[in-house]
Every structure is written in C-alpha cells, then in structure tokens.
C-alpha positions as a printed NumPy array, in Angstrom:
array([[-260.358, -221.831,   49.955],
       [-256.643, -222.346,   49.373],
       [-257.253, -222.226,   45.541],
       [-259.15 , -218.919,   45.756],
       [-256.273, -217.48 ,   47.912],
       [-253.653, -218.575,   45.493],
       [-255.697, -217.317,   42.515],
       [-256.162, -213.978,   44.38 ],
       [-252.515, -213.668,   45.011],
       [-251.514, -214.631,   41.373],
       [-254.423, -212.657,   39.906],
       [-253.769, -209.545,   42.043],
       [-250.035, -209.764,   41.253],
       [-250.588, -210.204,   37.575],
       [-252.862, -207.121,   37.424],
       [-250.371, -205.068,   39.431],
       [-247.51 , -206.008,   37.062],
       [-249.568, -205.56 ,   33.836],
       [-250.919, -202.173,   35.311],
       [-247.314, -201.135,   36.074],
       [-246.126, -202.249,   32.443],
       [-249.036, -200.31 ,   30.868],
       [-248.389, -197.298,   33.033],
       [-244.819, -196.981,   32.575],
       [-244.791, -197.635,   28.683],
       [-247.734, -195.272,   28.157],
       [-246.109, -192.434,   30.19 ],
       [-242.648, -192.946,   28.547],
       [-244.335, -192.735,   25.036],
       [-246.535, -189.914,   25.926],
       [-243.516, -188.026,   27.263],
       [-241.81 , -188.473,   23.924],
       [-238.852, -186.107,   23.708],
       [-239.75 , -184.527,   26.99 ],
       [-237.723, -187.269,   28.58 ],
       [-234.845, -186.512,   26.386],
       [-235.012, -182.74 ,   26.919],
       [-235.218, -182.98 ,   30.656],
       [-232.209, -185.458,   31.062],
       [-230.256, -183.966,   28.159],
       [-230.591, -180.316,   28.932],
       [-231.681, -180.123,   32.792],
       [-228.634, -182.239,   34.14 ],
       [-225.87 , -179.614,   33.671],
       [-224.934, -179.752,   37.351],
       [-225.057, -182.721,   39.904],
       [-227.781, -180.945,   41.793],
       [-229.863, -180.603,   38.78 ],
       [-229.201, -184.154,   37.679],
       [-230.516, -185.292,   41.077],
       [-233.675, -183.133,   40.814],
       [-234.123, -184.391,   37.053],
       [-233.782, -187.924,   38.01 ],
       [-236.344, -187.793,   40.804],
       [-238.857, -185.763,   38.747],
       [-238.764, -188.044,   35.618],
       [-238.802, -191.22 ,   37.843],
       [-241.879, -189.941,   39.558],
       [-243.527, -189.238,   36.237],
       [-242.773, -192.515,   34.514],
       [-242.771, -194.723,   37.616],
       [-239.638, -196.675,   36.5  ],
       [-236.087, -196.205,   37.85 ],
       [-235.013, -198.729,   35.066],
       [-236.427, -196.492,   32.411],
       [-234.39 , -193.501,   33.726],
       [-231.305, -195.733,   34.062],
       [-231.514, -196.722,   30.559],
       [-232.059, -193.219,   29.405],
       [-228.87 , -192.148,   31.324],
       [-226.96 , -194.921,   29.52 ],
       [-228.221, -193.602,   26.144],
       [-227.248, -189.971,   26.894],
       [-223.877, -191.104,   28.244],
       [-223.354, -193.119,   24.999],
       [-224.419, -190.247,   22.901],
       [-222.115, -187.756,   24.703],
       [-225.083, -185.661,   25.83 ],
       [-224.452, -186.297,   29.474],
       [-221.209, -186.907,   31.507],
       [-220.828, -189.999,   33.745],
       [-221.066, -187.533,   36.684],
       [-224.47 , -186.213,   35.53 ],
       [-225.62 , -189.613,   34.794],
       [-224.623, -190.833,   38.348],
       [-226.595, -188.034,   39.975],
       [-229.572, -188.791,   37.846],
       [-229.389, -192.364,   39.203],
       [-229.285, -191.039,   42.804],
       [-232.348, -189.02 ,   41.955],
       [-234.302, -191.84 ,   40.425],
       [-233.743, -193.798,   43.735],
       [-235.737, -191.037,   45.657],
       [-238.279, -190.953,   42.61 ],
       [-239.084, -194.586,   42.95 ],
       [-240.378, -194.071,   46.506],
       [-243.356, -192.232,   44.887],
       [-244.851, -195.562,   44.205],
       [-245.026, -196.305,   47.916],
       [-246.752, -193.044,   48.497],
       [-249.353, -193.747,   45.895],
       [-249.964, -197.203,   47.226],
       [-250.283, -195.738,   50.758],
       [-252.548, -193.05 ,   49.657],
       [-254.718, -195.291,   47.438],
       [-254.973, -198.058,   50.024],
       [-255.742, -195.938,   53.039],
       [-257.655, -192.946,   51.785],
       [-259.685, -194.184,   48.84 ],
       [-262.107, -196.855,   47.748],
       [-259.915, -198.363,   45.093],
       [-262.52 , -199.95 ,   42.713],
       [-264.352, -196.539,   42.592],
       [-260.999, -194.905,   41.268],
       [-259.735, -198.032,   39.189],
       [-262.792, -198.72 ,   36.947],
       [-263.3  , -195.201,   35.54 ],
       [-259.633, -194.884,   34.846],
       [-259.657, -198.092,   32.887],
       [-262.846, -196.992,   30.986],
       [-261.286, -193.649,   30.313],
       [-258.156, -194.93 ,   29.294],
       [-259.544, -197.587,   26.8  ],
       [-261.77 , -194.676,   25.265],
       [-258.595, -192.479,   24.685],
       [-256.807, -195.499,   23.206],
       [-259.448, -196.404,   20.74 ],
       [-260.012, -192.733,   19.741],
       [-256.401, -191.676,   19.731],
       [-255.26 , -193.467,   16.56 ],
       [-251.557, -192.417,   15.902],
       [-251.736, -189.431,   18.265],
       [-250.135, -188.986,   21.755],
       [-253.543, -189.476,   23.3  ],
       [-253.41 , -193.231,   22.894],
       [-250.329, -193.336,   24.966],
       [-252.05 , -191.14 ,   27.728],
       [-254.874, -193.82 ,   27.535],
       [-252.541, -196.598,   28.016],
       [-251.037, -194.951,   31.117],
       [-254.65 , -194.187,   32.509],
       [-255.675, -197.875,   31.982],
       [-252.277, -199.058,   33.731],
       [-253.087, -196.877,   36.585],
       [-256.636, -198.359,   36.749],
       [-255.367, -202.021,   36.509],
       [-252.476, -200.939,   38.918],
       [-255.181, -200.002,   41.526],
       [-257.35 , -202.988,   40.874],
       [-254.542, -205.215,   41.549],
       [-253.855, -203.496,   44.72 ],
       [-257.362, -204.054,   45.884],
       [-257.39 , -207.834,   45.123],
       [-254.038, -208.207,   46.967],
       [-255.383, -206.319,   49.907],
       [-258.449, -208.47 ,   49.974],
       [-256.286, -211.652,   49.63 ],
       [-253.862, -210.808,   52.28 ],
       [-256.661, -210.236,   54.568],
       [-258.299, -213.572,   53.952],
       [-254.861, -215.145,   54.168],
       [-254.304, -213.657,   57.638],
       [-257.507, -215.268,   58.836],
       [-256.765, -218.599,   57.303],
       [-253.2  , -219.   ,   58.022],
       [-251.096, -218.026,   61.032],
       [-248.291, -215.944,   59.78 ],
       [-247.251, -214.516,   63.104],
       [-244.533, -217.072,   63.292],
       [-242.587, -215.419,   60.657],
       [-242.466, -212.016,   62.504],
       [-239.695, -213.323,   64.63 ],
       [-238.091, -209.856,   65.262],
       [-234.462, -209.053,   66.063],
       [-231.452, -209.336,   63.706],
       [-232.468, -212.644,   62.391],
       [-236.011, -211.297,   61.691],
       [-234.714, -208.21 ,   59.903],
       [-232.336, -210.354,   57.761],
       [-235.15 , -212.745,   56.812],
       [-237.311, -209.909,   55.647],
       [-234.463, -208.199,   53.856],
       [-234.091, -211.566,   51.98 ],
       [-237.869, -211.704,   51.378],
       [-237.818, -208.172,   49.704],
       [-234.773, -208.901,   47.704],
       [-236.153, -212.208,   46.43 ],
       [-239.571, -210.685,   45.409],
       [-237.741, -207.934,   43.479],
       [-235.534, -210.426,   41.791],
       [-238.487, -212.499,   40.765],
       [-240.485, -209.695,   39.492],
       [-237.794, -207.598,   38.257],
       [-239.524, -204.551,   39.639],
       [-238.848, -202.874,   43.026],
       [-242.109, -200.938,   42.808],
       [-244.025, -204.213,   42.36 ],
       [-242.286, -205.918,   45.21 ],
       [-242.793, -202.653,   47.262],
       [-246.501, -202.714,   46.365],
       [-246.824, -206.243,   47.747],
       [-244.861, -205.392,   51.12 ],
       [-247.122, -202.354,   51.717],
       [-250.195, -204.35 ,   50.919],
       [-249.229, -207.009,   53.322],
       [-248.432, -204.7  ,   56.018],
       [-251.739, -202.644,   55.521],
       [-253.504, -206.163,   56.026],
       [-251.78 , -206.866,   59.233],
       [-249.869, -209.816,   57.851],
       [-246.376, -208.417,   58.792],
       [-245.195, -206.036,   61.582],
       [-243.756, -202.562,   60.853],
       [-240.25 , -203.608,   61.478],
       [-240.403, -206.701,   59.176],
       [-242.186, -204.672,   56.489],
       [-239.291, -202.164,   56.94 ],
       [-236.714, -204.592,   56.589],
       [-238.486, -206.031,   53.377],
       [-238.595, -202.526,   52.082],
       [-234.769, -202.178,   52.419],
       [-234.672, -205.724,   50.476],
       [-236.474, -204.281,   47.549],
       [-233.764, -201.616,   47.208],
       [-231.124, -204.269,   47.424],
       [-232.917, -206.619,   45.104],
       [-233.185, -204.029,   42.308],
       [-229.508, -204.416,   41.809],
       [-230.347, -207.675,   40.196],
       [-231.974, -205.635,   37.263],
       [-228.915, -203.622,   36.831],
       [-226.712, -206.725,   36.808],
       [-228.662, -208.479,   34.099],
       [-229.03 , -205.372,   32.063],
       [-225.212, -205.127,   31.644],
       [-224.685, -208.466,   30.066],
       [-222.986, -207.814,   26.96 ],
       [-223.576, -204.08 ,   27.334],
       [-221.272, -201.048,   26.617],
       [-218.629, -199.856,   29.183],
       [-220.817, -196.849,   29.79 ],
       [-223.725, -198.967,   30.622],
       [-221.554, -201.128,   33.016],
       [-220.38 , -198.045,   34.721],
       [-223.851, -196.489,   35.275],
       [-225.121, -199.962,   36.439],
       [-222.006, -200.245,   38.877],
       [-222.961, -196.784,   40.228],
       [-226.561, -198.001,   40.796],
       [-225.487, -201.185,   42.439],
       [-222.877, -199.606,   44.809],
       [-225.35 , -196.823,   45.819],
       [-228.248, -199.429,   46.717],
       [-225.97 , -201.937,   48.495],
       [-224.345, -199.367,   50.725],
       [-227.6  , -197.492,   51.338],
       [-229.428, -200.816,   52.113],
       [-226.469, -201.798,   54.626],
       [-226.615, -198.424,   56.511],
       [-230.545, -198.716,   56.636],
       [-230.303, -202.315,   58.083],
       [-227.67 , -201.25 ,   60.707],
       [-229.754, -198.199,   61.729],
       [-233.361, -199.644,   61.198],
       [-234.377, -199.077,   64.792],
       [-233.197, -195.537,   64.971],
       [-234.837, -194.911,   61.554],
       [-238.176, -196.355,   62.644],
       [-238.108, -193.977,   65.596],
       [-237.309, -191.008,   63.43 ],
       [-240.079, -192.05 ,   61.087],
       [-242.519, -192.483,   63.849],
       [-241.914, -188.963,   65.096],
       [-242.212, -187.625,   61.61 ],
       [-245.534, -189.544,   60.922],
       [-246.885, -188.062,   64.412],
       [-245.884, -184.682,   63.494],
       [-247.651, -184.868,   60.097],
       [-250.866, -186.323,   61.663],
       [-250.714, -189.546,   59.496],
       [-249.633, -192.552,   61.631],
       [-250.992, -195.548,   59.652],
       [-248.523, -198.161,   58.788],
       [-248.656, -197.473,   54.901],
       [-247.781, -193.948,   55.394],
       [-244.928, -194.883,   57.861],
       [-243.454, -197.337,   55.38 ],
       [-243.596, -194.829,   52.448],
       [-241.912, -192.476,   54.768],
       [-239.244, -195.029,   55.839],
       [-238.725, -195.79 ,   52.116],
       [-238.148, -192.19 ,   51.293],
       [-235.96 , -191.307,   54.482],
       [-233.399, -194.123,   53.951],
       [-233.04 , -193.224,   50.298],
       [-232.432, -189.487,   51.162],
       [-229.909, -190.836,   53.618],
       [-228.084, -192.747,   50.92 ],
       [-228.009, -189.662,   48.687],
       [-226.655, -187.41 ,   51.441],
       [-223.829, -190.077,   52.065],
       [-222.9  , -190.369,   48.315],
       [-223.75 , -186.992,   46.863],
       [-220.462, -185.183,   48.05 ],
       [-218.445, -187.939,   46.642],
       [-219.734, -188.269,   43.086],
       [-216.587, -187.109,   41.457],
       [-214.553, -189.806,   43.525],
       [-217.174, -192.369,   42.619],
       [-216.891, -191.691,   38.752],
       [-213.135, -191.817,   39.072],
       [-213.213, -195.126,   40.761],
       [-215.576, -196.598,   38.023],
       [-213.501, -195.099,   35.142],
       [-210.326, -196.741,   36.683],
       [-211.722, -200.097,   36.957],
       [-214.378, -200.467,   34.231],
       [-213.404, -200.222,   30.694],
       [-209.747, -199.481,   30.987],
       [-208.995, -201.025,   27.64 ],
       [-210.866, -199.887,   24.583],
       [-213.197, -202.56 ,   23.006],
       [-212.285, -204.053,   19.737],
       [-213.277, -201.535,   17.035],
       [-215.648, -203.962,   15.41 ],
       [-217.88 , -204.074,   18.543],
       [-220.692, -201.576,   18.776],
       [-219.868, -198.651,   21.111],
       [-223.354, -197.17 ,   21.346],
       [-225.853, -199.877,   20.615],
       [-227.132, -201.136,   23.856],
       [-230.141, -203.49 ,   24.266],
       [-231.256, -201.805,   27.333],
       [-231.801, -198.511,   25.296],
       [-234.265, -200.391,   23.093],
       [-236.786, -199.848,   25.811],
       [-236.972, -196.052,   24.751],
       [-237.173, -195.869,   21.065],
       [-236.004, -192.244,   20.78 ],
       [-232.914, -193.204,   22.766],
       [-232.467, -196.232,   20.436],
       [-232.467, -194.181,   17.502],
       [-229.847, -191.844,   19.086],
       [-227.589, -194.668,   19.63 ],
       [-228.224, -195.954,   16.09 ],
       [-227.261, -192.486,   14.916],
       [-223.904, -192.411,   16.83 ],
       [-222.99 , -195.956,   15.668],
       [-223.706, -195.048,   12.074],
       [-221.535, -192.081,   12.382],
       [-218.89 , -194.333,   13.819],
       [-219.418, -196.677,   10.811],
       [-218.998, -193.872,    8.427],
       [-215.717, -192.584,    9.973],
       [-214.288, -196.068,    9.681],
       [-215.396, -196.44 ,    6.079],
       [-213.896, -192.953,    5.158],
       [-210.787, -193.923,    7.071],
       [-210.322, -197.06 ,    5.12 ],
       [-210.925, -195.128,    2.003],
       [-208.292, -192.596,    2.863],
       [-205.676, -195.272,    3.728],
       [-206.418, -197.089,    0.447],
       [-205.871, -193.98 ,   -1.597],
       [-202.502, -193.3  ,    0.065],
       [-201.527, -196.844,   -0.639],
       [-203.156, -197.104,   -3.988],
       [-205.295, -199.802,   -2.602],
       [-202.194, -201.907,   -1.645],
       [-202.801, -201.505,    2.13 ],
       [-201.479, -204.529,    4.051],
       [-204.159, -203.823,    6.837],
       [-207.115, -203.786,    4.355],
       [-208.258, -207.362,    5.249],
       [-208.092, -206.771,    9.018],
       [-209.761, -203.25 ,    8.708],
       [-212.604, -204.704,    6.447],
       [-213.277, -207.499,    8.963],
       [-213.589, -204.824,   11.678],
       [-216.128, -202.882,    9.491],
       [-217.993, -206.103,    8.499],
       [-218.498, -207.059,   12.08 ],
       [-219.774, -203.609,   12.912],
       [-222.157, -203.549,   10.087],
       [-223.555, -207.023,   10.992],
       [-224.172, -205.852,   14.584],
       [-225.874, -202.535,   13.404],
       [-228.155, -204.608,   11.086],
       [-229.137, -206.876,   13.979],
       [-229.935, -203.8  ,   16.132],
       [-232.025, -202.414,   13.436],
       [-233.927, -205.67 ,   13.083],
       [-234.575, -205.481,   16.933],
       [-235.911, -201.935,   16.563],
       [-238.29 , -202.99 ,   13.769],
       [-239.976, -205.369,   16.065],
       [-240.756, -202.588,   18.5  ],
       [-243.798, -200.504,   18.409],
       [-241.893, -197.477,   17.334],
       [-243.442, -193.99 ,   17.431],
       [-243.903, -192.438,   13.986],
       [-241.022, -189.931,   14.255],
       [-238.693, -192.716,   15.206],
       [-240.09 , -195.133,   12.554],
       [-239.655, -192.682,    9.902],
       [-235.993, -192.583,   10.558],
       [-235.385, -196.217,   10.281],
       [-235.451, -196.632,    6.561],
       [-232.948, -193.765,    5.964],
       [-230.841, -195.435,    8.498],
       [-230.744, -198.761,    6.562],
       [-229.967, -196.706,    3.496],
       [-226.933, -195.416,    5.266],
       [-225.808, -198.919,    5.961],
       [-226.161, -199.875,    2.473],
       [-224.243, -196.961,    1.014],
       [-221.17 , -197.643,    3.317],
       [-221.633, -201.438,    2.584],
       [-221.454, -200.728,   -1.176],
       [-218.425, -198.403,   -0.737],
       [-216.582, -201.286,    1.19 ],
       [-217.505, -203.737,   -1.438],
       [-216.067, -201.345,   -4.192],
       [-212.661, -200.986,   -2.252],
       [-212.511, -204.762,   -1.82 ],
       [-213.016, -205.259,   -5.592],
       [-210.417, -202.426,   -6.356],
       [-207.88 , -204.098,   -4.046],
       [-208.438, -207.471,   -5.529],
       [-208.484, -206.465,   -9.234],
       [-205.986, -203.547,   -9.413],
       [-203.578, -203.996,   -6.55 ],
       [-200.592, -204.653,   -9.014],
       [-201.793, -201.886,  -11.448],
       [-199.009, -199.573,  -12.921],
       [-200.095, -195.976,  -12.363],
       [-197.266, -194.264,  -14.484],
       [-198.905, -192.153,  -17.315],
       [-197.249, -189.99 ,  -19.88 ],
       [-197.447, -186.22 ,  -20.225],
       [-200.37 , -184.29 ,  -18.7  ],
       [-202.423, -187.398,  -18.044],
       [-200.254, -188.024,  -14.952],
       [-201.158, -184.668,  -13.392],
       [-204.774, -185.173,  -14.247],
       [-204.784, -188.516,  -12.46 ],
       [-203.013, -186.901,   -9.515],
       [-205.569, -184.162,   -9.172],
       [-208.412, -186.521,   -9.428],
       [-207.087, -188.687,   -6.539],
       [-206.415, -185.493,   -4.538],
       [-209.96 , -184.383,   -5.132],
       [-211.354, -187.518,   -3.675],
       [-209.084, -187.201,   -0.62 ],
       [-210.401, -183.52 ,   -0.076],
       [-214.163, -184.729,   -0.421],
       [-213.501, -187.373,    2.151],
       [-211.977, -184.881,    4.522],
       [-215.018, -182.564,    4.113],
       [-217.195, -185.655,    4.863],
       [-215.047, -186.138,    8.009],
       [-216.305, -182.745,    9.32 ],
       [-220.041, -182.723,    9.096],
       [-220.353, -179.451,   11.13 ],
       [-217.983, -177.584,    8.827],
       [-219.335, -174.902,    6.262],
       [-217.945, -176.951,    3.445],
       [-220.176, -180.011,    4.353],
       [-223.182, -178.552,    2.774],
       [-221.273, -178.25 ,   -0.667],
       [-220.703, -181.987,   -0.697],
       [-223.126, -182.832,   -3.44 ],
       [-221.645, -180.023,   -5.488],
       [-218.136, -181.321,   -4.861],
       [-219.322, -184.767,   -6.164],
       [-220.75 , -183.291,   -9.322],
       [-217.416, -181.474,   -9.831],
       [-215.646, -184.79 ,   -9.319],
       [-217.852, -186.402,  -12.025],
       [-216.749, -183.559,  -14.577],
       [-213.046, -184.244,  -13.639],
       [-213.48 , -187.961,  -14.1  ],
       [-214.853, -187.51 ,  -17.539],
       [-211.875, -185.227,  -18.355],
       [-209.566, -187.99 ,  -17.102],
       [-211.363, -190.554,  -19.004],
       [-211.07 , -188.61 ,  -22.278],
       [-207.347, -188.203,  -21.548],
       [-206.832, -191.976,  -20.93 ],
       [-208.711, -192.715,  -24.163],
       [-206.719, -190.109,  -26.155],
       [-203.294, -191.412,  -25.102],
       [-204.481, -194.94 ,  -25.558],
       [-205.441, -194.272,  -29.107],
       [-202.125, -192.558,  -29.892],
       [-200.506, -195.746,  -28.727],
       [-198.768, -193.945,  -25.904],
       [-200.648, -196.258,  -23.222],
       [-201.123, -199.983,  -23.638],
       [-204.843, -200.607,  -24.331],
       [-204.971, -203.375,  -21.73 ],
       [-203.67 , -201.058,  -19.068],
       [-205.878, -198.323,  -20.393],
       [-209.015, -200.339,  -19.7  ],
       [-207.844, -201.277,  -16.354],
       [-207.098, -197.692,  -15.49 ],
       [-210.436, -196.602,  -16.657],
       [-212.142, -199.321,  -14.521],
       [-209.832, -198.158,  -11.462],
       [-210.911, -194.693,  -11.686],
       [-214.601, -195.506,  -12.39 ],
       [-214.566, -197.509,   -9.126],
       [-212.806, -194.821,   -7.264],
       [-215.53 , -192.327,   -8.361],
       [-218.285, -194.73 ,   -7.297],
       [-216.634, -195.417,   -4.053],
       [-216.522, -191.685,   -3.173],
       [-220.117, -191.223,   -4.39 ],
       [-221.526, -194.098,   -2.08 ],
       [-219.552, -192.667,    0.852],
       [-220.871, -189.212,    0.334],
       [-224.467, -190.334,   -0.219],
       [-224.046, -192.464,    3.187],
       [-222.592, -189.453,    5.082],
       [-225.414, -187.182,    3.907],
       [-228.191, -189.521,    4.74 ],
       [-226.546, -190.03 ,    8.112],
       [-226.41 , -186.286,    8.808],
       [-230.107, -185.863,    7.856],
       [-230.805, -188.362,   10.77 ],
       [-229.357, -185.863,   13.353],
       [-231.7  , -184.331,   15.828],
       [-230.948, -180.876,   17.268],
       [-229.725, -182.499,   20.489],
       [-226.929, -184.305,   18.498],
       [-224.591, -181.406,   18.663],
       [-221.539, -180.773,   16.35 ],
       [-219.318, -181.051,   19.512],
       [-220.668, -184.754,   20.031],
       [-219.991, -185.508,   16.225],
       [-216.467, -183.956,   16.299],
       [-215.686, -185.981,   19.414],
       [-216.801, -189.167,   17.82 ],
       [-214.774, -188.28 ,   14.786],
       [-211.59 , -188.05 ,   16.685],
       [-212.02 , -191.587,   18.025],
       [-213.084, -193.354,   14.835],
       [-210.581, -191.566,   12.731],
       [-207.991, -193.963,   14.259],
       [-208.447, -196.229,   11.103],
       [-207.194, -193.427,    8.841],
       [-203.862, -193.169,   10.808]])
C-alpha cells in the first residue's frame, strides 16, 4: 500500500512535470517569432508591457520563459528595462492561469476522457508534422494530455493517502500553520523549479481534502516566493541586464508574498465573497481566485513605481562596466528560446566586429606599433572564446530551421574576425620596426592606400549608412590601388632607389594590410546578413558607440 502511494505520487508528479515541459516547449516553438513580435513591439508603454506579459505567459504557460525573453530583448536593445519590468509583473498574473486550468479540469471534467485524446492527437501531429510547425503543436497537445493525466493520478493518490494516513495534524492553523505551509509551497517550488508544478500539487491536495483552504492558500503564497529561487539560479554568471530583471522579479514576489501573508484572513474573506458572487464555491476555484487576487494586488502596489524600481536597480546593479572581454549579450538563460539566443549572438558578433575594426584603426594610426595591442588582443581573444562556446551550446539545442540556418554564417563571421586579428598580430611582430619613408610619388601612393583602408573601416563601422552597401565595391577598388602601389614599389626597387630587403618587407606589409581589411569587411558583411528586421539600425548604432571605445 505504501509503495503504491509513493509510486502514485512520484509517477503523477513525473507525468505532470513531463507534460509541463512538453507543453511549454511546444507552445514556445510553435509561437516562433510571435513571441518576439509581441514582446518586441507590443510593450511600448508599461501598461502594454503588463498586458503582453500576462498574455504570452498564459499562452506558453511559463513565466520563466517570459523572463528569459525579456532579458534577451533588453540585451538586444529592443526593450527598455522599464518595459521588461512591466512584462515581468504581467507574467506573474499570467502564471495564475495554470491554477484556473487545474481547477477547471479537476472539478468540471473527467480528466482521462480529455487527456488520452489529446495525447493521441498530439502524437499524430508530431509524426506527420516533419519539419513544420505542426510538430510543435503536437508536442504542446501531448504535453497538455500528459499534464492532465498527471493531475488525475495525483488526485487519486492524494485521496488514497487521506484515507490511509491522518494528515489533519499538519493543518494546525494560526500564524505558525500559515508559515509552515508557506514554507511547504516554497520548498516544493524550489525542488521542482516550477511554481506551476508546485501550484498543481497544492490544488490537487486541497481538492482531495488533504489540506484546509487556509493552509492551501498559504502554500500558494509559498509557491510565489519559491519561484524567486529560479531567478536566483538563472543569474549566476549572467549579464547585468539579466541580474536587473531577475532582481525586479525577486523584489516583486517577496513583497507581494509578504503582503499576502499579513492579510491572508482578509483576502480569503474577499475571495469567498467573489466566489459566492460568481456561483463557483469549490475549493479549487477559490484557490485559483486567491492566487490571482494577491498577484493583482502586488501589481497594483508596484505598477505606479516602476520607474523608481528601475532607477534603484540601475544604481545598485552593474554600476561598473564589465570587462570588455566578457560577453555583454550572451546569456545561458536565453538559450531556452533559440530565436532570442540568435539575437544575442548577433549582438555579440557585432560587438566583436567593432572591437576588431577598432583595433585595426588604432594599428593603422600607430603603424602597428601600438603599445596597447597585446592587451586589446587578449580582450578580443577572450570574447571570441566565449562566443565559440556559446555557439557550441546552441549546436546542441534542437534549433528550428530558420535559426539553425544562421549558425554557419555566424561561425564564418567569427573566423573572418579571427583571421583579421591573426594578420594584425603577424604585422605587429614582423614589421613593427619597418621604415616607411619612400621616395617620390611612392610616398603619397602609400599614404593614400592607408587612408583608403581607414575609410573602408569607417564605412564598416556604420552598417546602416548608404555607403555600407558599397563595401565590396570599395574593397575591389582597394585591390586595384594595391596593385598600383605594388608596381610603384617594384619600380623604385628595380631603380635602386629602395633597398630590396626593405622593398620585400613593405610589399609583405601592404599585402597583409589589404588582406586584413578584406577579412574585416567579409566578417562585417556576413554579420549584417544575420540581422532580422527587428534588429534596428538604432540598436546597431547604439552598440557601435559602446564598442568603438577600443578605437579611441
């Protein structure tokens, strides 16, 4: 008997968690760019951000997915911190939809009659969907079915547990009882890393008569507080923007939870009145209503002070810029949403390009005798290593085709900038002491060649300028001018006006400069081809202002 109870609890919970995972991942992949469009374009004001956060969380059934998306958009410059915080507030309301689903299914429907057809239909769509969006819809439907099946098994197990073990002793009531169940809810969420999963267990236990309404309400508050653990774990080694978004999430949940604990008797009376007014007075509906009401109260408390909260976070998190060699946009949390991971990779590659071009500009100005070259190279090497590691992580994901098709060009961008860096290193080692004085017209030809490279790098620095489309043409023109310079050097060398050893060194020097410029331009062009329509020129220009510091 005890074994069957344990098996029921573990199996039901396992099915529930598996169903949640399939459902969330399927809905997120099926939504595709819709998630990006909603959060990227429908959050222009805090009120719209609040509505978008609620709507998308209700759709994908994962507040953590929305938090990750908000981090990705803030990192990419597509959303302000104020907008992202409002989305987080909305997602807290959206996550209460799970409570309503469990309440509706557990009370009004015969679960198995709904679950099995969903699993069958989902599997059929998955098998026939191939590489279409249909397979993701199939995953979501299968997840819903397994989710409901897990609920039925948990309900049945809790009912058997109630007849076998006397659990009434745990419903001690009062302040100590409330705090006990707040702790239970928080621990459940911490262990399962899902407030929705913990909430489903609380609701199922309440519907089975294992716990009282007050105890279940306290555990509901605990699930909200416990979800801050997910936010805490997610920001280990994360970007400053990720830390700010997570901090806003933690502050909101802790303060809202504290207010709910202090006012729980009053809230339950209000919920009782609302449930009676609506004609649904079962315990599951009352708990779902309680979950929604105290989150709405939290939003009402925080919403007028979003700007103040953002100012506080800006003041206390990330006051000092991270080291240039550390990624600014790559965040492991964003890997959960492949399209956002590619956005982050695009932005970091843009930053790498700016650093590489900045180093080239400094090297040209100092004739590759820049005393900071070793330090700058170390910075770029560190960033390249981090980007490559991120690409490897992306390779191990089940990337949708539109995202997977962008990964090879992204790797190509890295290689071009890496090659340019190697060329700069070789020039600085081999020709740092080279005498550049040339007789006659060769001197002005060489100066014009170096100036032309600087001009090309300046054009590459502004990917949204009209001149950017002419980059390849400018490189071809540079090739023609290189051959002209080469002929000039060979001519004065043959005339004895230039030492032959120095002539060979100068030819090698200018050949490497041309190749360096060519690699940088190719990397920049391939990078620009990765840009989505959502990656605006304003975003790219803002990033350029930051990364161009290396050229100062």
